[in-house]
NUVEXBA-653876 format. One record per residue: residue in three letters; x, y negated, z of N, C-alpha, C in turn. Coordinates in nm, 3 decimals, m for minus. Atoms other than C-alpha are relative to their C-alpha. Layout:
BEGIN
+------+---------+---------+---------+---------+---------+---------+---------+---------+---------+
! rest !     npx !     npy !     npz !    capx !    capy !    capz !     cpx !     cpy !     cpz !
+------+---------+---------+---------+---------+---------+---------+---------+---------+---------+
!  ALA !       X !       Y !       Z !       X !       Y !       Z !       X !       Y !       Z !
...
+------+---------+---------+---------+---------+---------+---------+---------+---------+---------+
# end
This chain:
BEGIN
+------+---------+---------+---------+---------+---------+---------+---------+---------+---------+
! rest !     npx !     npy !     npz !    capx !    capy !    capz !     cpx !     cpy !     cpz !
+------+---------+---------+---------+---------+---------+---------+---------+---------+---------+
!  MET !   0.063 !   0.128 !  m0.020 !   0.405 !   2.367 !  m0.354 !   0.080 !  m0.088 !   0.097 !
!  ILE !  m0.076 !   0.078 !  m0.098 !   0.608 !   2.260 !  m0.050 !   0.133 !  m0.045 !  m0.060 !
!  GLY !  m0.127 !   0.036 !   0.063 !   0.932 !   2.268 !  m0.252 !  m0.012 !  m0.120 !  m0.092 !
!  SER !   0.017 !   0.114 !   0.091 !   0.795 !   2.029 !  m0.513 !  m0.031 !  m0.128 !   0.076 !
!  HIS !   0.029 !   0.117 !  m0.084 !   0.666 !   1.796 !  m0.239 !   0.130 !  m0.056 !   0.058 !
!  ILE !  m0.128 !   0.045 !  m0.055 !   1.011 !   1.782 !  m0.080 !   0.086 !  m0.060 !  m0.110 !
!  LYS !  m0.077 !   0.053 !   0.113 !   1.171 !   1.730 !  m0.421 !  m0.049 !  m0.140 !  m0.037 !
!  PHE !   0.056 !   0.131 !   0.028 !   0.932 !   1.439 !  m0.487 !   0.042 !  m0.101 !   0.106 !
!  GLN !  m0.041 !   0.091 !  m0.107 !   1.015 !   1.288 !  m0.146 !   0.145 !  m0.043 !  m0.017 !
!  LYS !  m0.141 !   0.033 !   0.023 !   1.389 !   1.307 !  m0.219 !   0.015 !  m0.096 !  m0.118 !
!  LEU !  m0.004 !   0.085 !   0.118 !   1.334 !   1.154 !  m0.562 !  m0.048 !  m0.141 !   0.033 !
!  ALA !   0.057 !   0.131 !  m0.035 !   1.118 !   0.872 !  m0.423 !   0.093 !  m0.077 !   0.095 !
!  LEU !  m0.089 !   0.066 !  m0.095 !   1.351 !   0.797 !  m0.130 !   0.128 !  m0.047 !  m0.069 !
!  SER !  m0.125 !   0.035 !   0.068 !   1.664 !   0.803 !  m0.346 !  m0.023 !  m0.116 !  m0.098 !
!  THR !   0.030 !   0.107 !   0.095 !   1.501 !   0.584 !  m0.612 !  m0.019 !  m0.132 !   0.074 !
!  GLY !   0.021 !   0.122 !  m0.078 !   1.388 !   0.332 !  m0.349 !   0.129 !  m0.058 !   0.055 !
!  VAL !  m0.127 !   0.048 !  m0.055 !   1.731 !   0.311 !  m0.187 !   0.088 !  m0.057 !  m0.110 !
!  ILE !  m0.083 !   0.046 !   0.110 !   1.913 !   0.279 !  m0.520 !  m0.056 !  m0.131 !  m0.058 !
!  ALA !   0.061 !   0.124 !   0.052 !   1.665 !   0.015 !  m0.645 !   0.027 !  m0.117 !   0.093 !
!  THR !  m0.028 !   0.106 !  m0.097 !   1.710 !  m0.186 !  m0.325 !   0.145 !  m0.043 !  m0.008 !
!  LEU !  m0.142 !   0.031 !   0.013 !   2.088 !  m0.163 !  m0.355 !   0.028 !  m0.080 !  m0.126 !
!  LEU !  m0.027 !   0.069 !   0.126 !   2.090 !  m0.266 !  m0.721 !  m0.061 !  m0.140 !  m0.002 !
!  TRP !   0.065 !   0.131 !   0.002 !   1.842 !  m0.549 !  m0.677 !   0.071 !  m0.096 !   0.096 !
!  GLY !  m0.067 !   0.086 !  m0.097 !   2.011 !  m0.685 !  m0.364 !   0.138 !  m0.042 !  m0.045 !
!  SER !  m0.134 !   0.035 !   0.044 !   2.361 !  m0.666 !  m0.506 !  m0.005 !  m0.089 !  m0.125 !
!  HIS !   0.015 !   0.084 !   0.119 !   2.244 !  m0.815 !  m0.836 !  m0.032 !  m0.143 !   0.041 !
!  ARG !   0.036 !   0.134 !  m0.047 !   2.082 !  m1.109 !  m0.655 !   0.118 !  m0.069 !   0.067 !
!  PHE !  m0.112 !   0.058 !  m0.073 !   2.387 !  m1.161 !  m0.432 !   0.113 !  m0.039 !  m0.096 !
!  ILE !  m0.115 !   0.023 !   0.087 !   2.654 !  m1.131 !  m0.701 !  m0.029 !  m0.108 !  m0.103 !
!  TYR !   0.028 !   0.093 !   0.108 !   2.484 !  m1.320 !  m0.980 !  m0.072 !  m0.126 !   0.046 !
!  GLY !   0.074 !   0.115 !  m0.048 !   2.268 !  m1.552 !  m0.773 !   0.079 !  m0.089 !   0.093 !
!  TYR !  m0.067 !   0.080 !  m0.102 !   2.478 !  m1.661 !  m0.478 !   0.147 !  m0.022 !  m0.029 !
!  LEU !  m0.144 !   0.015 !   0.024 !   2.837 !  m1.594 !  m0.574 !   0.029 !  m0.069 !  m0.132 !
!  ASP !  m0.015 !   0.061 !   0.133 !   2.792 !  m1.706 !  m0.936 !   0.138 !   0.029 !  m0.056 !
!  ILE !  m0.135 !  m0.035 !   0.046 !   3.105 !  m1.513 !  m1.033 !   0.010 !   0.004 !  m0.152 !
!  ILE !  m0.004 !  m0.005 !   0.145 !   3.007 !  m1.497 !  m1.396 !  m0.056 !  m0.130 !  m0.054 !
!  SER !   0.039 !   0.131 !   0.051 !   2.990 !  m1.824 !  m1.582 !  m0.099 !   0.017 !  m0.115 !
!  VAL !   0.104 !  m0.010 !   0.102 !   2.659 !  m1.806 !  m1.767 !  m0.094 !  m0.120 !   0.013 !
!  ARG !   0.085 !   0.119 !  m0.021 !   2.533 !  m2.155 !  m1.689 !  m0.064 !  m0.048 !  m0.129 !
!  GLY !   0.055 !   0.045 !   0.127 !   2.478 !  m2.224 !  m2.058 !  m0.112 !   0.090 !  m0.051 !
!  VAL !   0.103 !  m0.094 !   0.042 !   2.248 !  m1.922 !  m2.092 !  m0.102 !   0.009 !   0.114 !
!  HIS !   0.101 !   0.005 !  m0.106 !   1.925 !  m1.962 !  m1.898 !  m0.134 !   0.046 !  m0.054 !
!  ARG !   0.136 !  m0.040 !   0.036 !   1.588 !  m1.792 !  m1.913 !  m0.096 !  m0.089 !   0.078 !
!  ALA !   0.098 !   0.087 !  m0.066 !   1.314 !  m2.041 !  m1.839 !  m0.118 !   0.079 !   0.055 !
!  ASP !   0.118 !  m0.077 !  m0.040 !   1.056 !  m1.765 !  m1.797 !   0.037 !   0.119 !   0.088 !
!  THR !  m0.040 !  m0.108 !  m0.089 !   1.223 !  m1.559 !  m1.523 !  m0.122 !   0.055 !   0.071 !
!  ASN !   0.116 !  m0.068 !  m0.057 !   0.973 !  m1.304 !  m1.398 !   0.049 !   0.101 !   0.103 !
!  LEU !  m0.046 !  m0.086 !  m0.109 !   1.044 !  m1.143 !  m1.059 !  m0.062 !   0.139 !  m0.009 !
!  VAL !   0.067 !  m0.131 !   0.011 !   0.790 !  m0.864 !  m1.116 !   0.067 !   0.084 !  m0.109 !
!  LEU !  m0.068 !  m0.071 !   0.108 !   0.956 !  m0.772 !  m1.446 !   0.140 !   0.044 !   0.044 !
!  GLU !  m0.135 !  m0.032 !  m0.049 !   1.302 !  m0.783 !  m1.284 !  m0.004 !   0.121 !   0.093 !
!  ILE !   0.011 !  m0.111 !  m0.095 !   1.197 !  m0.553 !  m1.000 !  m0.044 !   0.128 !  m0.071 !
!  GLY !   0.046 !  m0.117 !   0.076 !   1.014 !  m0.321 !  m1.240 !   0.111 !   0.064 !  m0.081 !
!  LEU !  m0.111 !  m0.053 !   0.079 !   1.317 !  m0.286 !  m1.465 !   0.105 !   0.066 !   0.089 !
!  ILE !  m0.097 !  m0.059 !  m0.091 !   1.549 !  m0.222 !  m1.172 !  m0.054 !   0.130 !   0.058 !
!  ALA !   0.060 !  m0.126 !  m0.048 !   1.305 !   0.040 !  m1.036 !   0.009 !   0.107 !  m0.108 !
!  ALA !  m0.007 !  m0.097 !   0.110 !   1.297 !   0.207 !  m1.380 !   0.143 !   0.052 !  m0.017 !
!  VAL !  m0.140 !  m0.041 !   0.012 !   1.678 !   0.211 !  m1.408 !   0.038 !   0.091 !   0.116 !
!  SER !  m0.030 !  m0.081 !  m0.118 !   1.701 !   0.350 !  m1.054 !  m0.063 !   0.138 !  m0.010 !
!  PHE !   0.068 !  m0.128 !   0.015 !   1.444 !   0.622 !  m1.123 !   0.072 !   0.087 !  m0.104 !
!  ILE !  m0.070 !  m0.076 !   0.104 !   1.622 !   0.727 !  m1.444 !   0.135 !   0.048 !   0.052 !
!  PHE !  m0.129 !  m0.038 !  m0.058 !   1.955 !   0.731 !  m1.257 !  m0.017 !   0.120 !   0.092 !
!  VAL !   0.020 !  m0.109 !  m0.095 !   1.823 !   0.954 !  m0.977 !  m0.051 !   0.125 !  m0.071 !
!  TRP !   0.055 !  m0.115 !   0.071 !   1.621 !   1.177 !  m1.209 !   0.108 !   0.068 !  m0.084 !
!  SER !  m0.105 !  m0.061 !   0.083 !   1.916 !   1.227 !  m1.446 !   0.103 !   0.070 !   0.087 !
!  TYR !  m0.090 !  m0.069 !  m0.093 !   2.138 !   1.314 !  m1.147 !  m0.060 !   0.135 !   0.040 !
!  SER !   0.063 !  m0.125 !  m0.046 !   1.888 !   1.573 !  m1.025 !  m0.014 !   0.101 !  m0.114 !
!  ALA !   0.021 !  m0.091 !   0.113 !   1.840 !   1.718 !  m1.375 !   0.130 !   0.047 !  m0.063 !
!  TRP !  m0.117 !  m0.033 !   0.082 !   2.190 !   1.714 !  m1.524 !   0.133 !   0.007 !   0.073 !
!  ALA !  m0.129 !  m0.006 !  m0.070 !   2.458 !   1.684 !  m1.258 !   0.043 !   0.146 !   0.012 !
!  ARG !  m0.048 !  m0.139 !   0.000 !   2.672 !   1.996 !  m1.285 !   0.052 !   0.043 !   0.136 !
!  ARG !  m0.044 !  m0.033 !  m0.136 !   2.808 !   1.979 !  m0.936 !  m0.060 !  m0.102 !   0.094 !
!  GLY !   0.055 !   0.090 !  m0.100 !   2.670 !   1.828 !  m0.623 !   0.111 !  m0.062 !   0.083 !
!  GLY !  m0.096 !   0.061 !  m0.090 !   2.840 !   1.654 !  m0.339 !   0.044 !  m0.137 !  m0.047 !
!  MET !  m0.046 !   0.134 !   0.027 !   3.021 !   1.326 !  m0.338 !   0.069 !  m0.010 !  m0.137 !
!  LEU !  m0.069 !   0.004 !   0.128 !   3.240 !   1.412 !  m0.638 !  m0.100 !   0.004 !  m0.117 !
!  GLY !   0.102 !  m0.005 !   0.104 !   2.937 !   1.504 !  m0.848 !  m0.076 !  m0.131 !  m0.011 !
!  GLY !   0.068 !   0.130 !   0.002 !   2.763 !   1.181 !  m0.747 !   0.085 !  m0.108 !  m0.062 !
!  LEU !  m0.091 !   0.099 !   0.058 !   3.067 !   0.972 !  m0.835 !   0.017 !   0.022 !  m0.150 !
!  GLN !  m0.011 !  m0.028 !   0.144 !   3.104 !   1.148 !  m1.170 !  m0.124 !  m0.048 !  m0.074 !
!  HIS !   0.123 !   0.046 !   0.063 !   2.741 !   1.077 !  m1.247 !  m0.004 !  m0.153 !  m0.005 !
!  GLY !  m0.005 !   0.145 !  m0.003 !   2.787 !   0.714 !  m1.142 !   0.092 !  m0.057 !  m0.107 !
!  VAL !  m0.093 !   0.045 !   0.105 !   3.087 !   0.675 !  m1.374 !  m0.064 !   0.018 !  m0.137 !
!  PHE !   0.063 !  m0.026 !   0.129 !   2.902 !   0.837 !  m1.666 !  m0.112 !  m0.101 !  m0.027 !
!  TYR !   0.114 !   0.090 !   0.017 !   2.588 !   0.628 !  m1.613 !   0.047 !  m0.144 !  m0.013 !
!  GLY !  m0.054 !   0.136 !   0.007 !   2.789 !   0.310 !  m1.552 !   0.062 !  m0.032 !  m0.134 !
!  VAL !  m0.060 !   0.022 !   0.132 !   2.986 !   0.352 !  m1.875 !  m0.110 !  m0.008 !  m0.105 !
!  LEU !   0.108 !  m0.001 !   0.099 !   2.674 !   0.439 !  m2.074 !  m0.081 !  m0.130 !   0.005 !
!  ALA !   0.080 !   0.122 !  m0.014 !   2.467 !   0.151 !  m1.937 !   0.084 !  m0.124 !  m0.029 !
!  GLY !  m0.086 !   0.116 !   0.019 !   2.760 !  m0.089 !  m1.938 !   0.031 !  m0.027 !  m0.146 !
!  VAL !  m0.030 !   0.019 !   0.142 !   2.855 !  m0.031 !  m2.301 !  m0.124 !  m0.049 !  m0.074 !
!  LEU !   0.121 !   0.041 !   0.070 !   2.495 !  m0.059 !  m2.416 !  m0.044 !  m0.141 !   0.038 !
!  VAL !   0.052 !   0.130 !  m0.046 !   2.391 !  m0.357 !  m2.203 !   0.101 !  m0.112 !  m0.024 !
!  GLN !  m0.098 !   0.107 !   0.012 !   2.712 !  m0.558 !  m2.192 !   0.043 !  m0.020 !  m0.145 !
!  GLY !  m0.032 !   0.014 !   0.143 !   2.797 !  m0.483 !  m2.554 !  m0.106 !  m0.080 !  m0.073 !
!  TRP !   0.109 !   0.074 !   0.064 !   2.457 !  m0.606 !  m2.663 !   0.002 !  m0.146 !   0.043 !
!  GLN !   0.000 !   0.138 !  m0.046 !   2.478 !  m0.917 !  m2.445 !   0.116 !  m0.079 !  m0.060 !
!  TYR !  m0.114 !   0.069 !   0.062 !   2.823 !  m1.002 !  m2.581 !  m0.030 !  m0.034 !  m0.145 !
!  TRP !   0.034 !   0.023 !   0.140 !   2.692 !  m0.966 !  m2.934 !  m0.111 !  m0.105 !  m0.014 !
!  ALA !   0.120 !   0.081 !   0.017 !   2.359 !  m1.147 !  m2.878 !   0.012 !  m0.142 !   0.056 !
!  PHE !  m0.007 !   0.130 !  m0.067 !   2.459 !  m1.438 !  m2.652 !   0.141 !  m0.056 !  m0.007 !
!  PRO !  m0.134 !   0.060 !   0.005 !   2.748 !  m1.684 !  m2.652 !   0.071 !   0.012 !   0.135 !
!  LEU !  m0.066 !  m0.024 !  m0.129 !   2.910 !  m1.525 !  m2.345 !   0.149 !   0.025 !  m0.023 !
!  PRO !  m0.144 !  m0.028 !   0.011 !   3.285 !  m1.526 !  m2.292 !   0.028 !   0.147 !   0.030 !
!  LEU !  m0.035 !  m0.140 !  m0.019 !   3.446 !  m1.182 !  m2.312 !   0.037 !   0.029 !   0.146 !
!  GLY !  m0.037 !  m0.018 !  m0.141 !   3.587 !  m1.228 !  m1.959 !  m0.122 !   0.018 !   0.089 !
!  SER !   0.124 !  m0.012 !  m0.078 !   3.237 !  m1.275 !  m1.816 !  m0.066 !   0.135 !  m0.022 !
!  VAL !   0.059 !  m0.129 !   0.033 !   3.112 !  m0.966 !  m1.995 !   0.081 !   0.113 !   0.065 !
!  ALA !  m0.086 !  m0.102 !  m0.061 !   3.411 !  m0.764 !  m1.869 !  m0.021 !   0.006 !   0.151 !
!  ILE !   0.026 !   0.003 !  m0.144 !   3.349 !  m0.877 !  m1.511 !  m0.135 !   0.065 !   0.030 !
!  SER !   0.131 !  m0.058 !  m0.019 !   2.983 !  m0.785 !  m1.540 !   0.003 !   0.151 !  m0.019 !
!  PHE !  m0.017 !  m0.143 !   0.021 !   3.080 !  m0.443 !  m1.677 !   0.063 !   0.064 !   0.123 !
!  GLY !  m0.067 !  m0.052 !  m0.120 !   3.313 !  m0.390 !  m1.381 !  m0.091 !   0.003 !   0.121 !
!  VAL !   0.096 !   0.005 !  m0.111 !   3.048 !  m0.497 !  m1.132 !  m0.102 !   0.113 !  m0.014 !
!  GLY !   0.095 !  m0.109 !   0.024 !   2.802 !  m0.253 !  m1.291 !   0.061 !   0.136 !   0.030 !
!  MET !  m0.068 !  m0.127 !  m0.030 !   3.057 !   0.029 !  m1.267 !   0.007 !   0.024 !   0.150 !
!  VAL !  m0.007 !  m0.014 !  m0.145 !   3.106 !  m0.036 !  m0.897 !  m0.139 !   0.031 !   0.056 !
!  GLN !   0.137 !  m0.025 !  m0.047 !   2.728 !  m0.052 !  m0.842 !  m0.042 !   0.144 !  m0.025 !
!  PHE !   0.044 !  m0.135 !   0.031 !   2.669 !   0.280 !  m1.017 !   0.085 !   0.107 !   0.067 !
!  CYS !  m0.080 !  m0.096 !  m0.077 !   2.961 !   0.456 !  m0.848 !  m0.050 !   0.008 !   0.144 !
!  ILE !   0.057 !   0.000 !  m0.136 !   2.824 !   0.350 !  m0.508 !  m0.135 !   0.068 !  m0.002 !
!  SER !   0.131 !  m0.065 !   0.013 !   2.477 !   0.456 !  m0.626 !   0.016 !   0.151 !  m0.013 !
!  GLY !  m0.024 !  m0.143 !   0.013 !   2.617 !   0.795 !  m0.726 !   0.034 !   0.065 !   0.132 !
!  ALA !  m0.033 !  m0.054 !  m0.132 !   2.767 !   0.848 !  m0.382 !  m0.124 !   0.006 !   0.090 !
!  ILE !   0.121 !   0.004 !  m0.083 !   2.440 !   0.747 !  m0.216 !  m0.099 !   0.107 !  m0.043 !
!  VAL !   0.097 !  m0.099 !   0.047 !   2.223 !   0.968 !  m0.437 !   0.050 !   0.142 !   0.031 !
!  ALA !  m0.053 !  m0.132 !  m0.036 !   2.456 !   1.265 !  m0.374 !  m0.027 !   0.031 !   0.147 !
!  TRP !   0.027 !  m0.019 !  m0.142 !   2.402 !   1.213 !  m0.002 !  m0.149 !   0.018 !   0.027 !
!  LEU !   0.144 !  m0.005 !  m0.023 !   2.025 !   1.155 !  m0.017 !  m0.069 !   0.115 !  m0.073 !
!  TYR !   0.065 !  m0.100 !   0.085 !   1.946 !   1.414 !  m0.286 !   0.099 !   0.113 !  m0.026 !
!  PRO !  m0.095 !  m0.110 !   0.022 !   2.171 !   1.716 !  m0.233 !  m0.056 !   0.100 !  m0.100 !
!  LEU !   0.040 !  m0.098 !   0.100 !   2.158 !   1.959 !  m0.523 !   0.009 !   0.140 !   0.059 !
!  PRO !  m0.004 !  m0.137 !  m0.053 !   2.098 !   2.332 !  m0.468 !   0.141 !   0.058 !   0.008 !
!  CYS !  m0.136 !  m0.052 !  m0.002 !   2.464 !   2.401 !  m0.547 !   0.082 !  m0.061 !   0.113 !
!  ASP !  m0.069 !   0.062 !  m0.113 !   2.561 !   2.181 !  m0.246 !   0.000 !   0.089 !   0.123 !
!  HIS !   0.017 !  m0.080 !  m0.123 !   2.454 !   2.445 !   0.005 !   0.100 !   0.110 !   0.012 !
+------+---------+---------+---------+---------+---------+---------+---------+---------+---------+
# end
């Protein structure tokens, strides 16, 4: 019982930290720096609750998949998971956005790169906050 409580605490803490990192960096990069030229594509019905909910879901899946499937712990295992997740999410999300919206390929490539950096940093953080049993 105590082991599952500690596991839940690690999962919750790691998810919260990763969600905060992703949401904050997303707001900073796309909101303030405006490094990706998407001025022609605008959602009139932006919903902050939906945005935070989706980022929390992505963060939870990232942390849960690390805890369930990472083959090695430590920083290297976290970075490997970040690369895998970043490529998977990047190809699916950025590929779909390139196909569905009139976005320049350069903007999509930059967004893919930003996502890779975000998930690699997230992998390092989750490896630190959620050490796997093989880390000991």
